[in-house]
mmCIF file as gemmi writes it, N, C-alpha and C atoms, coordinates in Angstrom:
data_model
loop_
_atom_site.group_PDB
_atom_site.id
_atom_site.type_symbol
_atom_site.label_atom_id
_atom_site.label_alt_id
_atom_site.label_comp_id
_atom_site.label_asym_id
_atom_site.label_entity_id
_atom_site.label_seq_id
_atom_site.pdbx_PDB_ins_code
_atom_site.Cartn_x
_atom_site.Cartn_y
_atom_site.Cartn_z
_atom_site.occupancy
_atom_site.B_iso_or_equiv
_atom_site.pdbx_formal_charge
_atom_site.auth_seq_id
_atom_site.auth_asym_id
_atom_site.pdbx_PDB_model_num
ATOM 1 N N . UNK Axp A 1 ? 95.081 105.582 128.088 1 0 ? 1 A 1
ATOM 2 C CA . UNK Axp A 1 ? 96.404 105.53 128.395 1 0 ? 1 A 1
ATOM 3 C C . UNK Axp A 1 ? 96.791 106.972 127.564 1 0 ? 1 A 1
ATOM 4 N N . UNK Axp A 2 ? 96.19 107.551 126.347 1 0 ? 2 A 1
ATOM 5 C CA . UNK Axp A 2 ? 97.442 107.956 125.558 1 0 ? 2 A 1
ATOM 6 C C . UNK Axp A 2 ? 97.46 109.739 125.36 1 0 ? 2 A 1
ATOM 7 N N . UNK Axp A 3 ? 96.136 109.644 125.901 1 0 ? 3 A 1
ATOM 8 C CA . UNK Axp A 3 ? 95.756 110.842 127.151 1 0 ? 3 A 1
ATOM 9 C C . UNK Axp A 3 ? 96.712 111.309 128.017 1 0 ? 3 A 1
ATOM 10 N N . UNK Axp A 4 ? 97.411 110.633 129.044 1 0 ? 4 A 1
ATOM 11 C CA . UNK Axp A 4 ? 98.351 110.682 129.886 1 0 ? 4 A 1
ATOM 12 C C . UNK Axp A 4 ? 99.647 110.36 129.25 1 0 ? 4 A 1
ATOM 13 N N . UNK Axp A 5 ? 99.952 110.306 128.566 1 0 ? 5 A 1
ATOM 14 C CA . UNK Axp A 5 ? 101.196 110.521 127.906 1 0 ? 5 A 1
ATOM 15 C C . UNK Axp A 5 ? 101.25 112.553 127.623 1 0 ? 5 A 1
ATOM 16 N N . UNK Axp A 6 ? 102.496 112.737 128.004 1 0 ? 6 A 1
ATOM 17 C CA . UNK Axp A 6 ? 103.456 113.719 127.958 1 0 ? 6 A 1
ATOM 18 C C . UNK Axp A 6 ? 103.703 114.683 125.833 1 0 ? 6 A 1
ATOM 19 N N . UNK Axp A 7 ? 104.183 113.456 125.525 1 0 ? 7 A 1
ATOM 20 C CA . UNK Axp A 7 ? 104.275 114.185 124.54 1 0 ? 7 A 1
ATOM 21 C C . UNK Axp A 7 ? 103.522 113.068 122.913 1 0 ? 7 A 1
ATOM 22 N N . UNK Axp A 8 ? 103.251 114.095 121.912 1 0 ? 8 A 1
ATOM 23 C CA . UNK Axp A 8 ? 102.727 113.144 120.554 1 0 ? 8 A 1
ATOM 24 C C . UNK Axp A 8 ? 103.231 112.385 119.992 1 0 ? 8 A 1
ATOM 25 N N . UNK Axp A 9 ? 104.665 111.7 120.547 1 0 ? 9 A 1
ATOM 26 C CA . UNK Axp A 9 ? 104.982 110.856 120.246 1 0 ? 9 A 1
ATOM 27 C C . UNK Axp A 9 ? 104.789 109.521 120.824 1 0 ? 9 A 1
ATOM 28 N N . UNK Axp A 10 ? 104.845 109.834 122.018 1 0 ? 10 A 1
ATOM 29 C CA . UNK Axp A 10 ? 104.352 108.581 123.31 1 0 ? 10 A 1
ATOM 30 C C . UNK Axp A 10 ? 102.906 108.643 122.742 1 0 ? 10 A 1
ATOM 31 N N . UNK Axp A 11 ? 101.92 109.531 122.851 1 0 ? 11 A 1
ATOM 32 C CA . UNK Axp A 11 ? 100.714 109.561 122.611 1 0 ? 11 A 1
ATOM 33 C C . UNK Axp A 11 ? 100.403 108.886 121.414 1 0 ? 11 A 1
ATOM 34 N N . UNK Axp A 12 ? 100.972 108.689 120.067 1 0 ? 12 A 1
ATOM 35 C CA . UNK Axp A 12 ? 101.243 108.078 118.726 1 0 ? 12 A 1
ATOM 36 C C . UNK Axp A 12 ? 101.234 106.787 119.477 1 0 ? 12 A 1
ATOM 37 N N . UNK Axp A 13 ? 102.259 105.995 119.598 1 0 ? 13 A 1
ATOM 38 C CA . UNK Axp A 13 ? 102.811 104.75 120.11 1 0 ? 13 A 1
ATOM 39 C C . UNK Axp A 13 ? 101.856 104.515 120.805 1 0 ? 13 A 1
ATOM 40 N N . UNK Axp A 14 ? 100.991 105.15 122.178 1 0 ? 14 A 1
ATOM 41 C CA . UNK Axp A 14 ? 100.067 104.73 122.843 1 0 ? 14 A 1
ATOM 42 C C . UNK Axp A 14 ? 98.891 104.044 122.076 1 0 ? 14 A 1
ATOM 43 N N . UNK Axp A 15 ? 98.577 105.287 121.568 1 0 ? 15 A 1
ATOM 44 C CA . UNK Axp A 15 ? 96.914 104.392 120.805 1 0 ? 15 A 1
ATOM 45 C C . UNK Axp A 15 ? 97.107 103.987 120.102 1 0 ? 15 A 1
ATOM 46 N N . UNK Axp A 16 ? 98.025 103.183 119.249 1 0 ? 16 A 1
ATOM 47 C CA . UNK Axp A 16 ? 98.174 102.649 118.611 1 0 ? 16 A 1
ATOM 48 C C . UNK Axp A 16 ? 98.882 101.014 118.847 1 0 ? 16 A 1
ATOM 49 N N . UNK Axp A 17 ? 98.858 100.757 120.064 1 0 ? 17 A 1
ATOM 50 C CA . UNK Axp A 17 ? 99.638 99.442 120.042 1 0 ? 17 A 1
ATOM 51 C C . UNK Axp A 17 ? 98.927 98.306 120.344 1 0 ? 17 A 1
ATOM 52 N N . UNK Axp A 18 ? 97.987 98.634 120.268 1 0 ? 18 A 1
ATOM 53 C CA . UNK Axp A 18 ? 96.706 97.41 120.389 1 0 ? 18 A 1
ATOM 54 C C . UNK Axp A 18 ? 95.829 97.454 119.372 1 0 ? 18 A 1
ATOM 55 N N . UNK Axp A 19 ? 95.948 98.228 118.638 1 0 ? 19 A 1
ATOM 56 C CA . UNK Axp A 19 ? 95.329 98.281 117.119 1 0 ? 19 A 1
ATOM 57 C C . UNK Axp A 19 ? 94.44 96.542 116.499 1 0 ? 19 A 1
ATOM 58 N N . UNK Axp A 20 ? 95.691 96.336 116.836 1 0 ? 20 A 1
ATOM 59 C CA . UNK Axp A 20 ? 95.166 94.816 116.381 1 0 ? 20 A 1
ATOM 60 C C . UNK Axp A 20 ? 94.486 93.975 116.984 1 0 ? 20 A 1
ATOM 61 N N . UNK Axp A 21 ? 93.367 93.989 117.796 1 0 ? 21 A 1
ATOM 62 C CA . UNK Axp A 21 ? 93.129 93.952 118.487 1 0 ? 21 A 1
ATOM 63 C C . UNK Axp A 21 ? 91.103 94.095 117.921 1 0 ? 21 A 1
ATOM 64 N N . UNK Axp A 22 ? 91.31 95.122 117.033 1 0 ? 22 A 1
ATOM 65 C CA . UNK Axp A 22 ? 89.889 95.516 116.617 1 0 ? 22 A 1
ATOM 66 C C . UNK Axp A 22 ? 89.484 95.328 115.395 1 0 ? 22 A 1
ATOM 67 N N . UNK Axp A 23 ? 89.751 93.288 115.66 1 0 ? 23 A 1
ATOM 68 C CA . UNK Axp A 23 ? 89.365 93.141 114.423 1 0 ? 23 A 1
ATOM 69 C C . UNK Axp A 23 ? 87.651 91.662 114.756 1 0 ? 23 A 1
ATOM 70 N N . UNK Axp A 24 ? 87.101 91.546 114.598 1 0 ? 24 A 1
ATOM 71 C CA . UNK Axp A 24 ? 86.587 90.657 114.962 1 0 ? 24 A 1
ATOM 72 C C . UNK Axp A 24 ? 86.73 89.381 114.899 1 0 ? 24 A 1
ATOM 73 N N . UNK Axp A 25 ? 87.801 88.479 115.151 1 0 ? 25 A 1
ATOM 74 C CA . UNK Axp A 25 ? 88.418 87.263 115.435 1 0 ? 25 A 1
ATOM 75 C C . UNK Axp A 25 ? 89.187 87.569 116.847 1 0 ? 25 A 1
ATOM 76 N N . UNK Axp A 26 ? 89.22 88.725 116.71 1 0 ? 26 A 1
ATOM 77 C CA . UNK Axp A 26 ? 90.308 88.812 118.269 1 0 ? 26 A 1
ATOM 78 C C . UNK Axp A 26 ? 88.688 88.963 118.929 1 0 ? 26 A 1
ATOM 79 N N . UNK Axp A 27 ? 87.844 89.999 118.627 1 0 ? 27 A 1
ATOM 80 C CA . UNK Axp A 27 ? 86.977 90.066 119.594 1 0 ? 27 A 1
ATOM 81 C C . UNK Axp A 27 ? 86.024 88.733 120.376 1 0 ? 27 A 1
ATOM 82 N N . UNK Axp A 28 ? 85.763 88.05 119.121 1 0 ? 28 A 1
ATOM 83 C CA . UNK Axp A 28 ? 85.588 87.023 119.491 1 0 ? 28 A 1
ATOM 84 C C . UNK Axp A 28 ? 86.178 86.169 120.483 1 0 ? 28 A 1
ATOM 85 N N . UNK Axp A 29 ? 87.582 86.057 120.508 1 0 ? 29 A 1
ATOM 86 C CA . UNK Axp A 29 ? 88.319 85.458 120.898 1 0 ? 29 A 1
ATOM 87 C C . UNK Axp A 29 ? 88.206 85.867 122.45 1 0 ? 29 A 1
ATOM 88 N N . UNK Axp A 30 ? 88.661 87.068 122.815 1 0 ? 30 A 1
ATOM 89 C CA . UNK Axp A 30 ? 87.994 88.059 123.981 1 0 ? 30 A 1
ATOM 90 C C . UNK Axp A 30 ? 87.017 87.325 125.1 1 0 ? 30 A 1
ATOM 91 N N . UNK Axp A 31 ? 86.068 87.278 123.974 1 0 ? 31 A 1
ATOM 92 C CA . UNK Axp A 31 ? 84.711 87.387 124.765 1 0 ? 31 A 1
ATOM 93 C C . UNK Axp A 31 ? 84.665 85.473 125.41 1 0 ? 31 A 1
ATOM 94 N N . UNK Axp A 32 ? 85.576 84.644 124.331 1 0 ? 32 A 1
ATOM 95 C CA . UNK Axp A 32 ? 84.859 83.509 124.924 1 0 ? 32 A 1
ATOM 96 C C . UNK Axp A 32 ? 85.871 83.294 126.504 1 0 ? 32 A 1
ATOM 97 N N . UNK Axp A 33 ? 86.854 84.358 126.583 1 0 ? 33 A 1
ATOM 98 C CA . UNK Axp A 33 ? 87.578 83.691 127.637 1 0 ? 33 A 1
ATOM 99 C C . UNK Axp A 33 ? 88.787 83.328 127.18 1 0 ? 33 A 1
ATOM 100 N N . UNK Axp A 34 ? 89.223 83.592 126.093 1 0 ? 34 A 1
ATOM 101 C CA . UNK Axp A 34 ? 91.143 83.198 125.97 1 0 ? 34 A 1
ATOM 102 C C . UNK Axp A 34 ? 91.178 81.637 125.848 1 0 ? 34 A 1
ATOM 103 N N . UNK Axp A 35 ? 90.526 81.09 125.686 1 0 ? 35 A 1
ATOM 104 C CA . UNK Axp A 35 ? 90.081 79.664 125.623 1 0 ? 35 A 1
ATOM 105 C C . UNK Axp A 35 ? 90.605 78.687 124.771 1 0 ? 35 A 1
ATOM 106 N N . UNK Axp A 36 ? 90.042 79.383 123.762 1 0 ? 36 A 1
ATOM 107 C CA . UNK Axp A 36 ? 90.968 79.612 121.801 1 0 ? 36 A 1
ATOM 108 C C . UNK Axp A 36 ? 92.217 79.394 121.587 1 0 ? 36 A 1
ATOM 109 N N . UNK Axp A 37 ? 92.532 78.762 121.07 1 0 ? 37 A 1
ATOM 110 C CA . UNK Axp A 37 ? 93.959 79.926 119.896 1 0 ? 37 A 1
ATOM 111 C C . UNK Axp A 37 ? 93.539 81.163 119.852 1 0 ? 37 A 1
ATOM 112 N N . UNK Axp A 38 ? 94.733 81.481 119.803 1 0 ? 38 A 1
ATOM 113 C CA . UNK Axp A 38 ? 94.452 83.245 119.65 1 0 ? 38 A 1
ATOM 114 C C . UNK Axp A 38 ? 94.434 83.143 117.782 1 0 ? 38 A 1
ATOM 115 N N . UNK Axp A 39 ? 93.636 83.948 117.594 1 0 ? 39 A 1
ATOM 116 C CA . UNK Axp A 39 ? 93.067 84.121 115.706 1 0 ? 39 A 1
ATOM 117 C C . UNK Axp A 39 ? 94.247 84.81 115.064 1 0 ? 39 A 1
ATOM 118 N N . UNK Axp A 40 ? 95.553 85.513 115.428 1 0 ? 40 A 1
ATOM 119 C CA . UNK Axp A 40 ? 96.382 86.105 114.71 1 0 ? 40 A 1
ATOM 120 C C . UNK Axp A 40 ? 97.016 86.718 116.353 1 0 ? 40 A 1
ATOM 121 N N . UNK Axp A 41 ? 98.456 86.896 115.744 1 0 ? 41 A 1
ATOM 122 C CA . UNK Axp A 41 ? 99.435 87.572 116.684 1 0 ? 41 A 1
ATOM 123 C C . UNK Axp A 41 ? 98.695 89.321 116.638 1 0 ? 41 A 1
ATOM 124 N N . UNK Axp A 42 ? 98.757 90.24 117.652 1 0 ? 42 A 1
ATOM 125 C CA . UNK Axp A 42 ? 98.361 91.648 117.267 1 0 ? 42 A 1
ATOM 126 C C . UNK Axp A 42 ? 98.835 91.906 117.439 1 0 ? 42 A 1
ATOM 127 N N . UNK Axp A 43 ? 100.163 92.023 118.064 1 0 ? 43 A 1
ATOM 128 C CA . UNK Axp A 43 ? 101.174 92.952 118.586 1 0 ? 43 A 1
ATOM 129 C C . UNK Axp A 43 ? 102.152 93.842 117.585 1 0 ? 43 A 1
ATOM 130 N N . UNK Axp A 44 ? 102.196 93.084 116.27 1 0 ? 44 A 1
ATOM 131 C CA . UNK Axp A 44 ? 103.035 93.62 115.349 1 0 ? 44 A 1
ATOM 132 C C . UNK Axp A 44 ? 102.374 95.186 114.363 1 0 ? 44 A 1
ATOM 133 N N . UNK Axp A 45 ? 100.695 94.498 114.147 1 0 ? 45 A 1
ATOM 134 C CA . UNK Axp A 45 ? 99.992 96.061 113.331 1 0 ? 45 A 1
ATOM 135 C C . UNK Axp A 45 ? 100.191 97.316 114.346 1 0 ? 45 A 1
ATOM 136 N N . UNK Axp A 46 ? 99.947 97.306 115.742 1 0 ? 46 A 1
ATOM 137 C CA . UNK Axp A 46 ? 100.083 98.455 116.024 1 0 ? 46 A 1
ATOM 138 C C . UNK Axp A 46 ? 101.275 99.177 115.583 1 0 ? 46 A 1
ATOM 139 N N . UNK Axp A 47 ? 102.586 97.712 116.172 1 0 ? 47 A 1
ATOM 140 C CA . UNK Axp A 47 ? 103.882 98.944 116.313 1 0 ? 47 A 1
ATOM 141 C C . UNK Axp A 47 ? 103.836 99.54 114.171 1 0 ? 47 A 1
ATOM 142 N N . UNK Axp A 48 ? 103.719 98.088 113.573 1 0 ? 48 A 1
ATOM 143 C CA . UNK Axp A 48 ? 103.537 98.804 111.748 1 0 ? 48 A 1
ATOM 144 C C . UNK Axp A 48 ? 102.831 100.238 111.872 1 0 ? 48 A 1
ATOM 145 N N . UNK Axp A 49 ? 101.704 100.542 112.537 1 0 ? 49 A 1
ATOM 146 C CA . UNK Axp A 49 ? 100.515 101.49 111.936 1 0 ? 49 A 1
ATOM 147 C C . UNK Axp A 49 ? 101.525 102.878 112.84 1 0 ? 49 A 1
ATOM 148 N N . UNK Axp A 50 ? 101.989 103.189 113.859 1 0 ? 50 A 1
ATOM 149 C CA . UNK Axp A 50 ? 102.487 104.032 114.629 1 0 ? 50 A 1
ATOM 150 C C . UNK Axp A 50 ? 103.73 104.053 113.853 1 0 ? 50 A 1
ATOM 151 N N . UNK Axp A 51 ? 104.76 103.157 113.809 1 0 ? 51 A 1
ATOM 152 C CA . UNK Axp A 51 ? 105.932 103.793 112.473 1 0 ? 51 A 1
ATOM 153 C C . UNK Axp A 51 ? 105.664 103.789 111.127 1 0 ? 51 A 1
ATOM 154 N N . UNK Axp A 52 ? 104.475 103.866 110.473 1 0 ? 52 A 1
ATOM 155 C CA . UNK Axp A 52 ? 103.899 104.281 109.229 1 0 ? 52 A 1
ATOM 156 C C . UNK Axp A 52 ? 103.257 105.637 109.829 1 0 ? 52 A 1
ATOM 157 N N . UNK Axp A 53 ? 103.055 105.476 110.657 1 0 ? 53 A 1
ATOM 158 C CA . UNK Axp A 53 ? 103.011 107.459 111.253 1 0 ? 53 A 1
ATOM 159 C C . UNK Axp A 53 ? 103.422 108.237 110.802 1 0 ? 53 A 1
ATOM 160 N N . UNK Axp A 54 ? 104.434 107.951 111.937 1 0 ? 54 A 1
ATOM 161 C CA . UNK Axp A 54 ? 106.193 108.595 112.565 1 0 ? 54 A 1
ATOM 162 C C . UNK Axp A 54 ? 107.268 108.958 110.334 1 0 ? 54 A 1
ATOM 163 N N . UNK Axp A 55 ? 106.586 108.066 109.575 1 0 ? 55 A 1
ATOM 164 C CA . UNK Axp A 55 ? 107.273 108.044 108.826 1 0 ? 55 A 1
ATOM 165 C C . UNK Axp A 55 ? 106.853 109.157 107.42 1 0 ? 55 A 1
ATOM 166 N N . UNK Axp A 56 ? 104.695 109.043 107.605 1 0 ? 56 A 1
ATOM 167 C CA . UNK Axp A 56 ? 103.938 109.935 107.292 1 0 ? 56 A 1
ATOM 168 C C . UNK Axp A 56 ? 104.633 111.449 107.505 1 0 ? 56 A 1
ATOM 169 N N . UNK Axp A 57 ? 105.17 111.928 109.041 1 0 ? 57 A 1
ATOM 170 C CA . UNK Axp A 57 ? 104.904 113.08 109.029 1 0 ? 57 A 1
ATOM 171 C C . UNK Axp A 57 ? 106.14 113.518 108.428 1 0 ? 57 A 1
ATOM 172 N N . UNK Axp A 58 ? 107.402 113.058 108.149 1 0 ? 58 A 1
ATOM 173 C CA . UNK Axp A 58 ? 107.952 113.763 107.872 1 0 ? 58 A 1
ATOM 174 C C . UNK Axp A 58 ? 109.196 114.772 108.818 1 0 ? 58 A 1
ATOM 175 N N . UNK Axp A 59 ? 109.547 114.241 109.853 1 0 ? 59 A 1
ATOM 176 C CA . UNK Axp A 59 ? 109.754 115.009 110.107 1 0 ? 59 A 1
ATOM 177 C C . UNK Axp A 59 ? 111.464 114.687 110.361 1 0 ? 59 A 1
ATOM 178 N N . UNK Axp A 60 ? 112.429 115.436 110.887 1 0 ? 60 A 1
ATOM 179 C CA . UNK Axp A 60 ? 113.13 115.04 111.302 1 0 ? 60 A 1
ATOM 180 C C . UNK Axp A 60 ? 114.001 113.865 112.104 1 0 ? 60 A 1
ATOM 181 N N . UNK Axp A 61 ? 113.52 113.555 112.737 1 0 ? 61 A 1
ATOM 182 C CA . UNK Axp A 61 ? 113.72 112.433 113.894 1 0 ? 61 A 1
ATOM 183 C C . UNK Axp A 61 ? 112.746 110.977 113.398 1 0 ? 61 A 1
ATOM 184 N N . UNK Axp A 62 ? 111.989 111.159 111.998 1 0 ? 62 A 1
ATOM 185 C CA . UNK Axp A 62 ? 110.527 110.731 111.815 1 0 ? 62 A 1
ATOM 186 C C . UNK Axp A 62 ? 111.669 109.098 111.831 1 0 ? 62 A 1
ATOM 187 N N . UNK Axp A 63 ? 112.359 109.038 111.074 1 0 ? 63 A 1
ATOM 188 C CA . UNK Axp A 63 ? 113.119 107.405 111.432 1 0 ? 63 A 1
ATOM 189 C C . UNK Axp A 63 ? 113.65 106.678 112.623 1 0 ? 63 A 1
ATOM 190 N N . UNK Axp A 64 ? 113.722 107.555 113.665 1 0 ? 64 A 1
ATOM 191 C CA . UNK Axp A 64 ? 114.523 107.299 114.844 1 0 ? 64 A 1
ATOM 192 C C . UNK Axp A 64 ? 112.672 107.15 115.718 1 0 ? 64 A 1
ATOM 193 N N . UNK Axp A 65 ? 112.356 107.825 115.569 1 0 ? 65 A 1
ATOM 194 C CA . UNK Axp A 65 ? 110.483 107.197 116.029 1 0 ? 65 A 1
ATOM 195 C C . UNK Axp A 65 ? 109.444 106.403 115.276 1 0 ? 65 A 1
ATOM 196 N N . UNK Axp A 66 ? 110.024 105.963 114.444 1 0 ? 66 A 1
ATOM 197 C CA . UNK Axp A 66 ? 109.395 104.837 113.871 1 0 ? 66 A 1
ATOM 198 C C . UNK Axp A 66 ? 110.444 103.052 114.76 1 0 ? 66 A 1
ATOM 199 N N . UNK Axp A 67 ? 111.881 103.854 114.83 1 0 ? 67 A 1
ATOM 200 C CA . UNK Axp A 67 ? 111.927 102.615 115.415 1 0 ? 67 A 1
ATOM 201 C C . UNK Axp A 67 ? 111.378 102.441 116.339 1 0 ? 67 A 1
ATOM 202 N N . UNK Axp A 68 ? 111.294 103.429 117.532 1 0 ? 68 A 1
ATOM 203 C CA . UNK Axp A 68 ? 111.509 103.5 119.039 1 0 ? 68 A 1
ATOM 204 C C . UNK Axp A 68 ? 109.567 102.849 118.671 1 0 ? 68 A 1
ATOM 205 N N . UNK Axp A 69 ? 108.696 103.155 118.128 1 0 ? 69 A 1
ATOM 206 C CA . UNK Axp A 69 ? 107.413 102.791 118.003 1 0 ? 69 A 1
ATOM 207 C C . UNK Axp A 69 ? 107.306 100.875 117.368 1 0 ? 69 A 1
ATOM 208 N N . UNK Axp A 70 ? 108.52 100.682 117.138 1 0 ? 70 A 1
ATOM 209 C CA . UNK Axp A 70 ? 108.793 99.397 116.332 1 0 ? 70 A 1
ATOM 210 C C . UNK Axp A 70 ? 108.955 97.705 117.391 1 0 ? 70 A 1
ATOM 211 N N . UNK Axp A 71 ? 110.077 99.345 118.598 1 0 ? 71 A 1
ATOM 212 C CA . UNK Axp A 71 ? 110.904 98.657 119.776 1 0 ? 71 A 1
ATOM 213 C C . UNK Axp A 71 ? 109.978 98.352 120.76 1 0 ? 71 A 1
ATOM 214 N N . UNK Axp A 72 ? 110.042 99.46 120.904 1 0 ? 72 A 1
ATOM 215 C CA . UNK Axp A 72 ? 108.839 98.821 122.22 1 0 ? 72 A 1
ATOM 216 C C . UNK Axp A 72 ? 107.124 98.483 122.438 1 0 ? 72 A 1
ATOM 217 N N . UNK Axp A 73 ? 107.163 97.89 121.245 1 0 ? 73 A 1
ATOM 218 C CA . UNK Axp A 73 ? 105.489 97.303 120.938 1 0 ? 73 A 1
ATOM 219 C C . UNK Axp A 73 ? 106.149 96.158 121.063 1 0 ? 73 A 1
ATOM 220 N N . UNK Axp A 74 ? 107.165 95.927 120.348 1 0 ? 74 A 1
ATOM 221 C CA . UNK Axp A 74 ? 107.871 94.48 120.434 1 0 ? 74 A 1
ATOM 222 C C . UNK Axp A 74 ? 108.217 94.132 121.238 1 0 ? 74 A 1
ATOM 223 N N . UNK Axp A 75 ? 108.759 95.179 122.446 1 0 ? 75 A 1
ATOM 224 C CA . UNK Axp A 75 ? 109.382 94.338 123.91 1 0 ? 75 A 1
ATOM 225 C C . UNK Axp A 75 ? 107.99 94.387 124.727 1 0 ? 75 A 1
ATOM 226 N N . UNK Axp A 76 ? 106.51 95.225 124.422 1 0 ? 76 A 1
ATOM 227 C CA . UNK Axp A 76 ? 105.939 95.158 125.332 1 0 ? 76 A 1
ATOM 228 C C . UNK Axp A 76 ? 105.066 94.061 125.248 1 0 ? 76 A 1
ATOM 229 N N . UNK Axp A 77 ? 104.859 93.357 123.63 1 0 ? 77 A 1
ATOM 230 C CA . UNK Axp A 77 ? 103.894 92.373 123.779 1 0 ? 77 A 1
ATOM 231 C C . UNK Axp A 77 ? 105.092 90.814 123.112 1 0 ? 77 A 1
ATOM 232 N N . UNK Axp A 78 ? 106.372 91.47 123.982 1 0 ? 78 A 1
ATOM 233 C CA . UNK Axp A 78 ? 106.906 89.903 123.992 1 0 ? 78 A 1
ATOM 234 C C . UNK Axp A 78 ? 107.058 88.823 124.786 1 0 ? 78 A 1
ATOM 235 N N . UNK Axp A 79 ? 106.349 88.536 126.233 1 0 ? 79 A 1
ATOM 236 C CA . UNK Axp A 79 ? 105.894 88.092 127.019 1 0 ? 79 A 1
ATOM 237 C C . UNK Axp A 79 ? 104.577 87.967 126.775 1 0 ? 79 A 1
ATOM 238 N N . UNK Axp A 80 ? 103.617 87.846 126.01 1 0 ? 80 A 1
ATOM 239 C CA . UNK Axp A 80 ? 102.809 87.535 126.013 1 0 ? 80 A 1
ATOM 240 C C . UNK Axp A 80 ? 102.564 86.143 125.315 1 0 ? 80 A 1
ATOM 241 N N . UNK Axp A 81 ? 101.195 85.338 125.597 1 0 ? 81 A 1
ATOM 242 C CA . UNK Axp A 81 ? 101.668 83.894 125.174 1 0 ? 81 A 1
ATOM 243 C C . UNK Axp A 81 ? 101.136 83.61 123.848 1 0 ? 81 A 1
ATOM 244 N N . UNK Axp A 82 ? 101.358 83.138 122.485 1 0 ? 82 A 1
ATOM 245 C CA . UNK Axp A 82 ? 100.516 83.543 121.255 1 0 ? 82 A 1
ATOM 246 C C . UNK Axp A 82 ? 99.206 83.318 121.694 1 0 ? 82 A 1
């Protein structure tokens, strides 16, 4: 999905958005069909990672892109059950 993005900023946001699923607990949860309670909320991890990447790049609009990353990730994950 990130490869289909038009800009580097979009690629960063898309590449990071579900990075919180890269835990053993989440993978076990997904393998059992999501029937047990979620081991953790995964959405915030990707948002914070993308925001940190933007801030570390130290571009003139880094703060704006960090805010965008936090906002779109929260919007994307807001309709998901815990």
